[in-house]
C-alpha positions as CSV (number, residue, x, y, z in Angstrom):
1,M,8.7,12.8,-4.1
2,C,6.9,11.6,-1.1
3,R,6.7,14.7,1.0
4,N,6.1,12.5,4.3
5,I,9.5,10.6,4.0
6,T,11.6,11.9,6.9
7,E,15.1,13.4,6.7
8,L,17.4,11.2,8.7
9,R,21.0,12.9,8.1
10,G,22.1,15.1,10.7
11,L,19.8,14.0,13.5
12,E,21.3,14.2,17.0
13,P,21.4,11.4,18.5
14,P,22.0,9.7,15.0
15,A,19.0,8.0,13.2
16,T,17.9,4.6,14.7
17,A,17.7,1.3,12.8
18,D,13.9,1.6,13.8
19,E,13.7,5.0,12.1
20,V,15.8,4.0,9.2
21,E,13.7,1.1,8.8
22,A,10.2,3.3,9.2
23,A,11.6,5.4,6.3
24,A,12.4,2.5,4.1
25,R,9.1,1.0,4.8
26,Q,7.3,4.2,4.0
27,Y,9.3,4.6,0.7
28,V,8.5,1.1,-0.5
29,R,4.5,1.7,0.3
30,K,4.7,4.9,-1.7
31,V,6.7,3.1,-4.7
32,S,4.4,0.0,-4.8
33,G,1.1,1.9,-3.9
34,V,0.7,-1.0,-1.4
35,R,-0.1,-0.2,2.2
36,H,-0.4,-3.6,3.4
37,P,0.8,-6.6,1.4
38,S,-1.3,-9.6,0.4
39,P,0.1,-12.8,1.7
40,A,1.3,-13.4,-1.9
41,N,3.3,-10.3,-1.7
42,V,4.6,-10.0,1.8
43,E,8.0,-11.7,0.9
44,A,8.7,-9.2,-2.1
45,F,7.7,-6.3,-0.2
46,E,9.5,-7.1,3.0
47,A,12.5,-7.9,0.8
48,A,12.4,-4.4,-0.8
49,V,12.1,-2.9,2.8
50,A,15.1,-4.7,4.0
51,A,17.3,-3.6,0.6
52,V,16.1,0.0,1.3
53,T,17.1,0.0,4.8
54,A,20.6,-1.3,3.9
55,A,21.0,1.3,1.2
56,T,19.9,4.1,3.5
57,R,22.0,3.0,6.2
58,T,24.9,2.9,3.7
59,L,24.1,6.6,2.4
60,L,23.8,7.7,6.0
61,D,27.3,6.3,7.1
62,A,28.8,7.6,3.8
63,L,27.7,11.2,3.9
64,P,29.6,13.8,6.0
65,E,28.0,15.3,9.0
66,R,25.5,18.3,8.5
67,R,26.3,21.7,9.5
68,Q,22.5,22.1,10.7
69,P,20.0,19.7,11.8
70,P,16.9,18.8,9.7
71,K,14.0,21.3,10.0
72,T,11.4,18.8,11.2
73,V,11.5,16.2,14.1
74,P,11.2,12.6,12.7
75,P,7.8,10.8,13.5
76,L,9.3,8.4,15.7
77,R,11.0,11.0,18.2
78,R,7.6,12.9,18.6
79,P,6.1,12.4,21.7
80,E,2.5,11.9,20.1
81,V,3.6,9.0,18.2
82,Q,5.7,7.3,20.9
83,A,2.7,7.3,22.8
84,R,0.6,5.8,20.3
85,I,3.3,3.1,19.6
86,A,3.4,2.4,23.5
87,A,-0.2,2.1,23.6
88,R,-0.2,-0.7,20.8
89,G,2.4,-2.8,22.8
């Protein structure tokens, strides 16, 4: 199992669409072994990300609330990561 995939269940406020998509992208990268898909593979890669994103959202919506929040802060909620994203944009 990829240790870098973030727990999204039980976050307060709930996981955002960006957080769910980032976790799905991380999963697809790990499973496929491809970080940056070639032009020939980008369509299959993005379709897989969309499918995993939808499955993740379905799962999170179906599970009951957690009694305790996750032990780690998701990367997209960390100030240093938000600063890097803002610097790119």
